Backbone as a chain_set.jsonl record, in Angstrom:
{"seq": "MPTVRGTPDHGDAWSRPWQRAADGTESADCPDFRISRRVHADGDRAVADYRLTAEPGYRFLWAAHALLDLAPGARIGIADGAPVRRYPDGGDRWTPCAWPSGLDRIGPDDGTAVGAVVDTRQVSVHDGTAVLRPAVEAGDQPVSVALWRNLGGFPENGPYRSVGVEPMLGRVFGLAAAGEGDAAVVPAGGEVRWRLTVTAHTMTDVPNNQKGTRTWSC", "coords": {"N": [[30.026, -37.521, -107.271], [32.336, -40.156, -109.082], [30.723, -42.065, -107.536], [28.105, -42.444, -105.092], [27.378, -43.881, -102.357], [30.519, -46.061, -100.774], [33.749, -45.902, -102.497], [35.657, -43.668, -103.305], [34.169, -42.101, -100.543], [31.042, -40.482, -101.765], [31.875, -39.83, -103.55], [34.681, -38.663, -105.869], [34.124, -35.739, -107.281], [33.497, -33.679, -105.356], [35.212, -32.824, -103.378], [37.364, -31.69, -104.86], [39.499, -29.121, -106.227], [37.79, -26.285, -108.004], [37.542, -24.664, -110.81], [36.997, -21.767, -112.407], [35.805, -20.127, -115.213], [35.904, -17.164, -117.514], [33.241, -17.686, -118.961], [31.384, -18.431, -116.852], [31.508, -20.672, -116.825], [32.457, -23.545, -114.769], [34.662, -26.079, -113.831], [36.036, -29.136, -112.611], [38.759, -31.39, -112.208], [39.203, -34.754, -112.053], [40.707, -37.928, -111.392], [39.988, -39.679, -113.531], [38.354, -38.791, -115.272], [36.904, -35.306, -116.577], [34.593, -32.954, -115.13], [31.996, -30.828, -116.213], [29.961, -27.343, -115.463], [27.259, -25.267, -116.026], [25.766, -22.492, -114.746], [22.506, -21.071, -114.85], [19.777, -18.483, -114.84], [16.563, -18.991, -116.027], [13.437, -17.976, -116.637], [11.591, -18.498, -113.864], [13.219, -20.542, -112.913], [16.277, -22.07, -112.288], [18.517, -23.053, -114.032], [20.937, -25.616, -114.622], [23.655, -27.178, -116.745], [25.568, -29.333, -117.452], [28.253, -31.393, -117.727], [30.179, -34.508, -118.855], [33.255, -35.168, -119.359], [35.376, -38.102, -120.411], [36.948, -41.234, -120.826], [35.781, -43.203, -123.661], [32.581, -45.548, -122.832], [33.18, -45.717, -119.779], [31.96, -45.551, -116.555], [29.489, -44.012, -114.27], [28.212, -42.545, -111.717], [26.184, -39.807, -110.937], [24.829, -37.152, -108.249], [22.864, -34.576, -107.43], [23.297, -33.21, -104.838], [21.151, -32.667, -102.867], [20.204, -31.394, -99.403], [17.838, -30.678, -97.276], [15.917, -28.929, -94.807], [13.567, -29.913, -93.536], [10.12, -29.163, -92.442], [8.415, -31.257, -89.685], [5.519, -32.957, -91.236], [6.272, -32.362, -93.909], [6.078, -33.111, -97.578], [6.648, -35.097, -100.004], [6.721, -35.353, -103.323], [5.694, -37.675, -105.823], [4.738, -39.565, -108.462], [2.389, -41.594, -107.967], [3.163, -45.642, -107.535], [5.393, -45.146, -109.044], [8.224, -47.02, -109.677], [10.742, -48.791, -106.722], [13.623, -48.609, -105.419], [14.491, -49.629, -102.139], [16.588, -48.917, -99.687], [17.601, -50.384, -97.069], [19.455, -50.05, -94.968], [23.132, -48.871, -94.299], [24.344, -49.973, -96.765], [24.418, -51.857, -99.627], [22.584, -53.647, -100.175], [19.074, -53.846, -101.137], [15.249, -53.757, -101.295], [12.701, -54.157, -103.778], [9.607, -51.94, -104.269], [6.561, -49.788, -104.787], [6.046, -46.905, -105.172], [4.099, -44.585, -102.943], [4.585, -45.879, -100.343], [5.017, -45.083, -97.811], [7.176, -43.787, -97.738], [6.376, -40.887, -98.936], [5.791, -38.999, -96.649], [7.072, -36.98, -94.598], [7.715, -37.148, -91.07], [8.22, -36.32, -87.415], [11.326, -36.706, -85.64], [12.227, -39.835, -85.244], [13.512, -42.086, -85.264], [14.501, -43.463, -87.327], [15.867, -44.434, -90.247], [16.417, -44.423, -93.514], [17.381, -45.146, -97.343], [16.529, -44.315, -100.653], [15.822, -45.191, -104.073], [14.366, -43.554, -106.897], [12.154, -44.502, -109.295], [11.981, -42.198, -111.409], [12.176, -38.923, -113.422], [11.521, -36.157, -111.848], [10.645, -34.673, -109.257], [8.502, -33.313, -106.806], [8.756, -31.174, -103.334], [7.291, -30.6, -100.724], [6.531, -27.974, -98.261], [4.747, -26.345, -95.519], [3.737, -23.666, -97.055], [5.843, -23.68, -99.269], [6.958, -24.733, -101.956], [9.27, -27.215, -104.218], [10.933, -28.103, -107.19], [12.746, -30.041, -108.224], [14.667, -31.294, -111.22], [15.44, -34.075, -113.574], [17.206, -34.077, -116.703], [18.719, -36.441, -119.342], [19.327, -37.135, -121.775], [19.317, -40.346, -123.33], [20.562, -41.566, -120.979], [20.248, -43.22, -117.786], [18.005, -42.293, -115.32], [17.201, -41.008, -112.103], [15.758, -40.346, -108.859], [17.042, -39.817, -105.548], [16.489, -40.76, -102.623], [17.14, -39.665, -99.24], [16.19, -40.3, -96.249], [16.21, -39.436, -93.17], [15.466, -39.437, -89.826], [16.601, -38.673, -87.88], [18.42, -41.147, -86.927], [20.714, -41.723, -88.101], [23.918, -41.151, -87.757], [24.753, -43.795, -85.465], [26.077, -43.009, -83.194], [25.762, -40.451, -82.7], [23.274, -39.312, -84.264], [20.981, -37.49, -86.376], [18.517, -34.77, -87.785], [18.259, -35.131, -91.117], [16.77, -34.62, -94.587], [17.662, -35.88, -97.987], [16.797, -34.964, -101.208], [17.136, -35.905, -104.095], [17.695, -35.684, -107.487], [19.138, -37.659, -109.708], [21.961, -39.618, -111.92], [21.558, -42.23, -112.742], [20.957, -45.244, -111.084], [21.532, -46.822, -108.571], [22.877, -46.435, -105.067], [25.496, -47.317, -104.75], [28.193, -47.171, -106.951], [29.618, -49.813, -107.396], [27.922, -51.937, -107.141], [26.616, -51.23, -109.164], [24.465, -52.915, -111.649], [23.879, -53.867, -115.034], [22.523, -51.324, -116.851], [22.024, -49.589, -114.716], [24.132, -47.478, -114.427], [25.336, -44.425, -115.461], [26.746, -44.212, -118.924], [29.828, -43.485, -120.661], [29.573, -42.208, -124.374], [31.06, -43.801, -127.29], [31.699, -40.731, -128.113], [32.378, -39.963, -126.06], [31.629, -37.833, -124.269], [29.255, -37.061, -121.887], [26.417, -35.139, -121.77], [24.016, -33.455, -119.145], [20.912, -32.257, -117.53], [20.15, -30.242, -115.109], [17.661, -29.175, -113.762], [15.635, -26.801, -111.365], [12.571, -25.451, -109.833], [11.234, -22.981, -107.534], [8.394, -22.084, -105.549], [5.636, -20.156, -104.194], [3.218, -21.208, -102.224], [-0.42, -19.899, -102.251], [-1.947, -20.995, -100.048], [-1.976, -22.874, -97.139], [-1.84, -26.415, -96.794], [-3.952, -28.521, -94.989], [-2.955, -30.528, -93.717], [-0.28, -29.323, -93.038], [0.023, -27.538, -91.436], [1.203, -24.956, -89.649], [4.063, -25.646, -90.273], [7.55, -25.12, -90.987], [9.344, -23.487, -93.794], [11.688, -24.796, -96.041], [14.819, -25.232, -96.269], [18.157, -25.148, -98.307]], "CA": [[30.28, -38.589, -108.588], [31.31, -41.504, -109.674], [29.338, -42.73, -106.527], [27.561, -41.763, -104.113], [28.172, -44.373, -101.426], [31.513, -46.8, -101.917], [35.086, -45.413, -102.042], [35.869, -42.438, -101.752], [32.562, -41.64, -99.817], [30.09, -38.954, -102.152], [32.799, -39.509, -104.843], [35.755, -37.527, -106.347], [34.462, -34.054, -107.452], [33.011, -32.805, -104.703], [36.345, -32.779, -102.587], [38.491, -31.321, -105.902], [38.85, -27.256, -106.57], [36.974, -25.857, -109.265], [38.012, -23.442, -111.857], [35.638, -21.035, -113.05], [36.238, -19.358, -116.551], [35.417, -16.188, -118.143], [31.553, -17.504, -119.493], [30.588, -18.577, -116.11], [31.738, -22.342, -116.967], [33.152, -23.992, -113.684], [34.841, -27.313, -113.624], [36.941, -30.193, -111.818], [39.424, -32.153, -113.196], [39.456, -35.999, -111.244], [41.761, -39.165, -111.869], [39.011, -40.405, -114.556], [37.058, -37.468, -115.661], [36.326, -34.055, -116.17], [33.273, -32.276, -115.314], [31.987, -28.627, -115.965], [28.789, -27.034, -115.211], [26.995, -23.583, -115.817], [24.311, -22.41, -113.956], [22.009, -19.536, -115.143], [18.626, -18.432, -114.419], [15.597, -19.281, -117.073], [12.334, -17.357, -115.934], [11.494, -19.165, -112.68], [13.704, -21.782, -113.052], [17.56, -22.333, -111.636], [19.507, -24.485, -114.697], [22.861, -26.033, -114.164], [24.012, -27.798, -117.366], [26.67, -30.352, -117.051], [29.112, -32.336, -119.012], [31.747, -34.981, -118.227], [34.725, -36.388, -120.53], [36.225, -39.54, -120.357], [37.128, -42.532, -121.99], [34.193, -44.035, -123.962], [32.79, -46.92, -121.86], [33.603, -44.854, -118.317], [30.561, -45.71, -115.739], [29.6, -43.094, -113.2], [26.988, -41.962, -111.124], [25.883, -38.312, -110.198], [23.917, -36.801, -107.655], [22.364, -33.112, -107.024], [23.133, -33.685, -103.321], [20.126, -31.286, -101.801], [19.952, -31.864, -97.837], [16.566, -29.805, -96.989], [15.508, -28.492, -93.768], [12.36, -30.182, -93.525], [9.285, -29.635, -90.892], [6.834, -32.649, -89.502], [4.291, -32.579, -92.225], [6.341, -31.831, -95.178], [5.664, -33.987, -98.491], [7.493, -35.918, -101.322], [5.252, -35.61, -104.598], [6.281, -38.291, -107.08], [3.607, -40.219, -109.189], [1.755, -43.212, -107.276], [3.265, -46.422, -108.35], [6.931, -45.258, -109.496], [9.376, -48.383, -109.018], [11.481, -48.07, -106.05], [14.656, -49.681, -104.584], [14.521, -49.125, -100.699], [17.857, -49.364, -98.936], [17.586, -50.29, -95.24], [20.87, -49.921, -94.083], [24.221, -48.239, -95.576], [24.786, -50.729, -97.784], [24.194, -51.91, -101.377], [21.168, -54.623, -100.676], [17.778, -53.307, -101.766], [14.345, -54.444, -101.683], [11.835, -53.462, -104.488], [8.833, -51.617, -104.225], [6.115, -49.069, -105.977], [5.982, -45.225, -104.586], [4.91, -43.967, -102.022], [5.529, -47.138, -99.435], [5.409, -45.166, -96.661], [8.26, -42.529, -98.058], [6.529, -39.295, -99.037], [5.612, -37.947, -95.675], [8.291, -36.753, -93.722], [7.449, -36.709, -90.081], [8.637, -35.7, -86.566], [12.273, -37.574, -85.619], [11.59, -41.352, -84.879], [14.915, -42.783, -84.881], [14.779, -44.056, -88.275], [16.896, -43.594, -91.345], [15.981, -45.378, -94.878], [17.501, -44.815, -98.633], [15.53, -45.196, -101.209], [16.232, -44.354, -105.584], [13.112, -44.01, -107.506], [12.494, -44.592, -111.042], [11.331, -41.067, -112.065], [13.065, -38.055, -113.478], [11.034, -35.434, -111.201], [10.112, -34.81, -107.776], [8.105, -32.041, -105.879], [8.762, -30.799, -102.373], [6.059, -29.715, -100.411], [6.699, -27.903, -96.684], [4.07, -25.522, -95.715], [3.703, -23.21, -98.439], [6.659, -23.355, -100.038], [7.122, -25.661, -102.976], [10.732, -27.112, -104.832], [10.458, -28.383, -107.842], [13.762, -30.43, -108.977], [13.954, -31.974, -112.402], [16.923, -34.049, -114.606], [17.124, -34.618, -118.248], [20.065, -37.035, -119.782], [19.047, -37.86, -122.757], [18.93, -42.07, -122.976], [21.29, -42.376, -120.075], [19.371, -43.777, -116.806], [17.535, -40.957, -114.439], [16.236, -41.325, -110.889], [15.403, -39.543, -107.909], [17.498, -40.454, -104.859], [15.904, -39.914, -101.366], [17.673, -39.948, -98.036], [15.042, -40.048, -94.699], [17.381, -39.729, -91.684], [14.589, -38.578, -89.148], [17.461, -38.691, -86.134], [18.369, -42.383, -87.169], [22.033, -42.057, -88.227], [24.532, -42.031, -87.322], [24.279, -44.046, -83.99], [26.633, -42.095, -82.297], [25.079, -38.988, -83.002], [22.115, -38.966, -85.06], [20.601, -36.0, -86.846], [17.838, -34.944, -88.832], [18.44, -34.657, -92.479], [16.468, -35.073, -95.78], [18.01, -35.685, -99.198], [16.064, -35.001, -102.066], [18.362, -35.819, -105.019], [18.192, -36.019, -108.827], [20.602, -38.373, -110.322], [22.257, -40.407, -112.88], [22.07, -44.118, -112.077], [19.634, -46.128, -109.983], [22.198, -47.71, -107.259], [23.71, -45.611, -104.305], [26.987, -47.386, -104.669], [28.528, -48.021, -108.278], [30.662, -50.997, -107.234], [26.787, -52.586, -107.031], [25.214, -51.298, -110.58], [24.296, -53.763, -112.411], [23.282, -53.731, -116.389], [21.658, -50.123, -116.736], [22.178, -48.954, -113.401], [25.033, -46.408, -113.972], [25.242, -43.577, -116.755], [27.612, -44.887, -119.98], [30.133, -42.296, -121.28], [29.508, -43.12, -125.362], [31.915, -43.332, -128.408], [32.139, -39.347, -128.471], [33.773, -39.158, -125.299], [31.29, -37.08, -123.327], [27.698, -37.222, -121.457], [25.662, -33.668, -121.083], [22.54, -33.771, -118.72], [20.546, -31.197, -117.044], [19.65, -30.022, -113.572], [16.636, -28.059, -113.045], [14.76, -26.242, -110.124], [12.079, -24.369, -109.407], [10.241, -23.028, -106.282], [7.852, -20.85, -105.808], [5.185, -20.318, -102.842], [1.709, -21.604, -102.676], [-1.172, -19.008, -101.191], [-2.808, -21.805, -98.639], [-1.336, -24.082, -96.606], [-2.169, -27.485, -96.692], [-4.377, -28.115, -93.786], [-1.949, -31.343, -92.602], [0.893, -28.801, -92.872], [-0.113, -25.749, -91.036], [2.63, -24.67, -88.575], [5.226, -26.18, -90.868], [8.346, -23.755, -91.541], [9.929, -23.825, -94.965], [12.895, -25.848, -96.45], [16.169, -24.222, -96.788], [19.219, -25.242, -98.751]], "C": [[31.875, -38.856, -108.461], [30.416, -42.235, -108.913], [29.222, -42.182, -105.71], [28.214, -42.428, -102.797], [29.448, -45.132, -102.029], [32.665, -45.928, -101.114], [35.306, -44.648, -103.404], [34.305, -42.51, -101.916], [32.025, -40.194, -100.581], [31.092, -38.808, -102.984], [33.854, -38.503, -104.946], [35.217, -36.02, -106.506], [34.163, -32.987, -106.588], [34.15, -32.088, -103.727], [37.373, -32.202, -103.472], [37.905, -29.743, -105.844], [38.544, -27.333, -107.94], [37.319, -24.694, -109.562], [37.049, -22.785, -112.352], [36.062, -20.056, -114.413], [35.453, -18.198, -116.814], [33.447, -16.103, -118.264], [30.982, -17.827, -118.282], [30.789, -19.769, -115.746], [32.24, -22.787, -115.441], [33.438, -25.786, -113.896], [35.724, -27.767, -112.846], [37.597, -30.843, -112.63], [39.429, -33.458, -112.239], [40.77, -36.618, -112.412], [41.123, -39.189, -113.402], [38.486, -39.906, -115.717], [37.318, -35.912, -115.329], [35.467, -33.364, -115.979], [32.963, -30.932, -115.706], [30.566, -28.505, -116.11], [28.753, -25.887, -115.346], [26.006, -23.559, -115.689], [23.866, -20.959, -114.798], [20.524, -19.818, -115.159], [17.687, -18.07, -116.081], [14.194, -19.224, -116.322], [12.148, -17.659, -114.563], [12.253, -20.036, -112.761], [15.065, -21.376, -112.995], [17.863, -23.448, -113.001], [20.655, -24.627, -114.333], [22.803, -27.633, -115.551], [25.476, -28.455, -117.174], [26.992, -31.347, -118.196], [30.495, -32.584, -118.963], [32.239, -35.381, -119.569], [35.163, -37.188, -119.851], [36.328, -40.122, -121.36], [35.852, -43.557, -122.148], [34.046, -45.649, -123.094], [32.658, -46.784, -120.658], [31.876, -44.941, -117.501], [30.971, -44.949, -114.702], [27.89, -43.166, -112.728], [27.068, -40.748, -110.42], [24.772, -38.144, -109.587], [23.876, -35.604, -107.21], [22.036, -33.1, -105.749], [22.416, -32.691, -102.294], [19.79, -32.125, -100.763], [19.294, -30.423, -97.515], [16.377, -30.206, -95.311], [13.961, -28.802, -93.908], [11.142, -30.511, -92.55], [8.516, -31.186, -91.325], [5.88, -31.938, -90.359], [4.809, -32.447, -93.724], [6.065, -32.675, -96.329], [6.594, -34.109, -99.619], [6.556, -36.048, -102.501], [6.414, -36.575, -105.886], [5.299, -38.889, -107.439], [3.213, -41.632, -108.504], [2.723, -44.554, -108.191], [4.725, -46.542, -109.183], [7.503, -46.52, -108.662], [10.387, -47.964, -108.042], [12.42, -48.652, -105.592], [14.793, -48.871, -103.063], [15.678, -49.738, -99.981], [17.628, -49.218, -97.4], [18.49, -49.979, -94.305], [21.958, -48.915, -95.163], [24.554, -48.864, -96.664], [24.46, -51.302, -99.149], [22.847, -52.772, -101.187], [20.24, -53.579, -100.53], [16.57, -53.8, -101.757], [13.196, -53.076, -102.747], [10.009, -53.173, -103.961], [7.667, -50.611, -104.778], [6.324, -47.747, -104.663], [4.275, -45.045, -103.963], [5.276, -45.169, -100.675], [6.043, -45.929, -98.288], [6.391, -44.086, -96.755], [8.175, -41.182, -98.24], [6.132, -38.708, -97.985], [6.421, -38.344, -94.437], [7.344, -36.0, -92.027], [8.105, -36.217, -89.028], [9.833, -37.277, -86.701], [11.786, -38.834, -84.639], [12.298, -42.394, -84.746], [15.07, -44.002, -85.854], [15.723, -43.486, -89.105], [16.992, -44.732, -92.166], [16.271, -44.76, -96.357], [16.862, -45.238, -99.141], [16.036, -44.398, -103.2], [14.943, -44.681, -106.392], [12.641, -43.802, -108.776], [11.843, -43.394, -111.75], [12.725, -39.867, -112.356], [12.778, -36.379, -112.407], [10.831, -35.219, -109.88], [9.546, -33.567, -107.803], [8.364, -32.171, -104.321], [7.749, -30.179, -101.434], [6.236, -29.497, -98.813], [5.856, -26.502, -96.581], [3.8, -25.094, -97.245], [4.626, -22.956, -99.507], [6.738, -24.816, -100.942], [8.698, -25.463, -103.819], [10.298, -28.015, -105.209], [11.509, -29.171, -108.845], [13.791, -31.347, -110.402], [15.209, -32.717, -112.63], [16.549, -34.525, -116.04], [18.448, -34.767, -118.27], [19.878, -37.397, -120.606], [18.575, -39.386, -122.776], [20.36, -42.618, -121.497], [20.036, -42.418, -118.979], [19.273, -42.648, -115.472], [16.786, -41.502, -112.98], [16.175, -40.545, -109.927], [16.157, -40.27, -106.413], [17.169, -39.618, -103.386], [16.206, -40.593, -100.075], [16.813, -39.551, -96.85], [15.522, -40.603, -93.688], [16.713, -38.503, -90.647], [15.289, -39.037, -87.372], [17.797, -40.279, -85.836], [19.711, -42.433, -87.39], [22.962, -40.85, -88.081], [23.998, -42.55, -85.913], [24.978, -43.296, -83.351], [26.471, -40.5, -82.189], [23.943, -38.645, -84.118], [21.6, -37.53, -85.103], [19.674, -35.927, -87.515], [18.212, -34.545, -90.128], [17.579, -35.286, -93.639], [17.008, -34.429, -97.338], [17.059, -36.154, -100.089], [17.248, -34.86, -103.808], [18.308, -36.197, -106.361], [19.39, -36.689, -109.233], [20.325, -39.011, -111.527], [22.377, -41.506, -112.74], [20.709, -44.668, -111.139], [20.042, -47.01, -109.169], [22.838, -46.28, -106.437], [25.158, -46.035, -104.688], [27.492, -47.86, -106.585], [29.0, -49.13, -108.451], [29.242, -52.304, -107.543], [26.024, -52.483, -108.161], [25.356, -52.345, -111.811], [24.021, -53.189, -113.971], [22.226, -52.258, -116.641], [21.5, -49.498, -115.712], [22.931, -47.658, -113.384], [24.734, -45.891, -115.41], [26.998, -44.551, -117.88], [28.422, -44.078, -120.442], [29.689, -43.283, -123.137], [30.58, -43.054, -126.249], [32.212, -42.134, -128.361], [32.374, -39.116, -127.517], [32.733, -38.551, -124.126], [30.052, -37.193, -123.18], [27.421, -35.791, -120.604], [24.041, -34.442, -120.968], [22.513, -31.932, -118.207], [19.807, -31.351, -116.1], [18.593, -28.635, -113.869], [15.911, -28.082, -111.792], [13.87, -24.972, -109.817], [11.648, -24.066, -108.027], [9.719, -22.019, -106.489], [6.578, -21.057, -104.087], [3.987, -20.555, -103.41], [0.647, -20.561, -101.614], [-1.777, -19.632, -99.7], [-1.541, -22.579, -98.357], [-1.864, -25.421, -96.473], [-2.89, -28.01, -95.394], [-3.388, -29.646, -93.216], [-0.426, -30.936, -92.902], [0.941, -27.951, -92.327], [0.872, -26.312, -89.769], [3.638, -25.568, -88.908], [6.433, -24.705, -90.902], [8.861, -24.435, -92.873], [11.22, -24.307, -94.911], [14.041, -24.855, -96.604], [17.588, -25.566, -97.316], [20.347, -25.242, -98.96]], "O": [[32.625, -38.055, -107.903], [29.505, -42.919, -109.379], [30.054, -41.353, -105.342], [29.179, -41.949, -102.202], [29.695, -45.098, -103.235], [32.721, -45.476, -99.971], [35.075, -45.185, -104.487], [33.542, -42.798, -102.838], [32.386, -39.074, -100.219], [31.355, -37.644, -103.287], [33.903, -37.561, -104.156], [35.814, -35.123, -105.912], [34.383, -31.791, -106.78], [33.999, -30.925, -103.352], [38.466, -32.144, -102.909], [36.8, -29.248, -105.62], [38.895, -28.15, -108.792], [37.416, -23.76, -108.767], [36.113, -23.451, -112.797], [36.844, -19.142, -114.152], [34.309, -18.179, -116.361], [32.653, -15.218, -117.947], [29.783, -17.556, -118.345], [30.445, -20.171, -114.634], [32.431, -21.707, -114.882], [32.526, -26.592, -114.081], [36.37, -26.915, -112.236], [37.188, -30.976, -113.783], [39.849, -32.998, -111.178], [41.367, -36.236, -113.419], [41.765, -38.737, -114.35], [38.246, -40.424, -116.807], [37.75, -35.404, -114.294], [35.32, -32.755, -117.039], [33.73, -29.995, -115.481], [29.919, -29.338, -116.744], [29.705, -25.174, -115.029], [25.183, -24.297, -116.231], [24.603, -20.072, -115.228], [20.015, -20.916, -115.386], [17.99, -17.255, -116.953], [13.801, -20.118, -115.573], [12.731, -16.806, -113.894], [11.459, -20.947, -112.526], [15.297, -20.327, -113.595], [17.432, -24.599, -112.926], [21.339, -23.785, -113.75], [22.204, -28.699, -115.407], [26.399, -27.805, -116.683], [26.358, -31.859, -119.119], [31.492, -31.862, -118.982], [31.652, -35.809, -120.563], [35.36, -37.024, -118.647], [35.991, -39.825, -122.506], [35.23, -44.289, -121.379], [34.887, -46.508, -122.829], [31.993, -47.672, -120.125], [30.86, -44.411, -117.95], [32.091, -44.919, -114.191], [26.859, -43.633, -113.212], [27.83, -40.566, -109.471], [23.741, -38.69, -109.981], [24.836, -35.301, -106.501], [20.874, -33.012, -105.351], [22.869, -32.127, -101.298], [19.266, -33.232, -100.885], [19.89, -29.347, -97.479], [16.582, -31.276, -94.736], [13.201, -27.952, -94.373], [10.989, -31.589, -91.975], [8.226, -31.84, -92.327], [5.514, -30.764, -90.3], [4.012, -32.419, -94.662], [5.38, -33.501, -95.727], [7.233, -33.152, -100.055], [5.666, -36.898, -102.508], [7.427, -36.248, -106.504], [4.526, -38.855, -106.482], [3.896, -42.645, -108.655], [2.937, -44.408, -109.394], [5.151, -47.537, -109.77], [7.326, -46.879, -107.498], [10.982, -46.912, -108.276], [11.964, -49.693, -105.12], [15.145, -47.697, -102.945], [15.716, -50.939, -99.713], [17.509, -48.192, -96.73], [18.334, -49.704, -93.115], [21.743, -48.433, -96.275], [25.095, -48.23, -97.57], [24.063, -50.295, -99.735], [21.987, -52.607, -102.052], [20.491, -52.545, -99.911], [16.667, -54.754, -102.529], [12.992, -51.87, -102.605], [9.32, -54.032, -103.411], [8.054, -50.603, -105.947], [6.699, -47.881, -103.499], [3.339, -45.428, -104.665], [6.392, -45.112, -100.159], [7.219, -45.839, -97.936], [6.459, -43.38, -95.748], [9.054, -40.352, -98.009], [6.016, -37.509, -98.24], [6.494, -39.314, -93.683], [6.699, -34.965, -91.865], [8.903, -35.39, -89.47], [9.646, -38.331, -87.31], [11.15, -38.77, -83.586], [11.935, -43.458, -84.244], [15.519, -45.112, -85.569], [16.31, -42.42, -88.92], [17.478, -45.805, -91.809], [15.487, -43.876, -96.702], [16.32, -46.293, -98.811], [16.487, -43.265, -103.371], [14.517, -45.826, -106.542], [12.84, -42.695, -109.276], [11.137, -43.657, -112.723], [13.826, -39.857, -111.804], [13.707, -35.584, -112.263], [10.995, -36.333, -109.384], [9.91, -32.727, -108.626], [8.199, -33.316, -103.901], [7.512, -28.989, -101.642], [6.148, -30.462, -98.054], [6.127, -25.589, -97.362], [3.686, -25.792, -98.253], [4.389, -22.225, -100.469], [6.54, -25.9, -100.392], [9.263, -24.399, -104.071], [9.586, -28.807, -104.591], [11.338, -29.087, -110.062], [12.841, -32.108, -110.586], [16.188, -32.26, -112.041], [15.631, -35.298, -116.312], [19.288, -34.036, -117.746], [20.312, -38.549, -120.581], [17.491, -39.657, -122.259], [20.835, -43.728, -121.26], [18.996, -41.795, -119.19], [20.232, -42.264, -114.804], [15.891, -42.347, -112.96], [16.854, -39.58, -110.279], [15.74, -41.407, -106.192], [17.415, -38.455, -103.066], [15.778, -41.699, -99.745], [16.803, -38.36, -96.54], [15.428, -41.762, -93.283], [17.036, -37.321, -90.535], [14.812, -39.448, -86.314], [17.536, -40.74, -84.725], [20.168, -43.396, -86.775], [22.616, -39.693, -88.315], [23.092, -42.0, -85.288], [24.233, -42.626, -82.636], [27.131, -39.654, -81.587], [23.966, -37.576, -84.728], [21.706, -36.654, -84.244], [19.526, -36.957, -88.173], [18.541, -33.36, -90.186], [17.636, -36.514, -93.706], [16.928, -33.289, -97.796], [16.52, -37.259, -100.036], [17.851, -33.911, -104.31], [18.961, -37.222, -106.558], [20.522, -36.236, -109.067], [19.256, -39.114, -112.13], [23.528, -41.91, -112.572], [19.677, -44.124, -110.747], [19.318, -47.957, -108.863], [23.201, -45.271, -107.042], [25.981, -45.152, -104.932], [27.028, -48.819, -107.201], [28.92, -49.632, -109.572], [29.5, -53.39, -108.063], [25.054, -53.202, -108.4], [26.237, -52.438, -112.665], [23.953, -51.963, -114.062], [21.017, -52.464, -116.535], [20.625, -48.637, -115.796], [22.617, -46.776, -112.584], [24.152, -46.508, -116.302], [27.925, -45.236, -117.449], [27.65, -43.357, -121.074], [29.545, -44.501, -123.237], [31.256, -42.053, -126.013], [33.413, -42.094, -128.629], [32.737, -37.943, -127.426], [33.068, -38.83, -122.974], [29.43, -37.437, -124.214], [27.826, -35.391, -119.513], [23.325, -35.182, -121.643], [23.276, -30.971, -118.311], [18.956, -32.232, -115.984], [18.853, -27.457, -114.113], [15.595, -29.118, -111.207], [14.265, -23.824, -109.613], [11.71, -25.032, -107.266], [10.096, -21.124, -107.245], [6.727, -21.88, -103.184], [3.62, -20.311, -104.56], [0.874, -20.46, -100.408], [-1.993, -19.04, -98.642], [-0.527, -22.824, -99.01], [-2.709, -25.313, -95.585], [-2.102, -27.843, -94.464], [-3.204, -29.617, -91.999], [0.489, -31.752, -93.01], [1.937, -27.251, -92.513], [1.145, -27.387, -89.236], [4.138, -26.269, -88.028], [6.093, -23.523, -90.843], [8.831, -25.651, -93.059], [11.869, -24.27, -93.866], [13.926, -23.734, -97.099], [17.817, -26.619, -96.72], [20.774, -25.626, -100.049]]}, "num_chains": 1, "name": "protein.A"}
């Protein structure tokens, strides 16, 4: 944050030193905002509570940048028909479609790389017997799930395999291209709060179409 693509690449916060308080809250100061988070366990869930403080009207994007090592046959679970913005390359241009549109199945490396932003607040990732369920809650702020499906298609001079499944605030990859309602906006009170939850569990049986796959890691 405050952007995924654009300048600075992947935003400001990831490259800043984070400070940890006695109560476990971690925070980082960036030129235009301060971001804080506190992570705790809640039963079988990991919960991260975030707080951003900035001038009212400040617009931003945020994404939980989870890159997963998924085997061929893994599946991304989102409700059929969810609106999708599909990004064919690394730019800001996108085309509309509906989930799944061929994005849900993770196959072997095929030399493709595509991004998508799906209008949903939750997603499930299935790889063999392993299931990961991330979700985001942010009150009246726009939320979605970003997908980065790189099956050996990026970058041109050294492609690799990487799948990102990223709950986010906002509905675009680049803040500069965000239209009305596409970015989170700091209200008059000067702060935005949101919550990321992640649940992981193991199924007893492996679906037939995933026999022989390995589990995810991040």
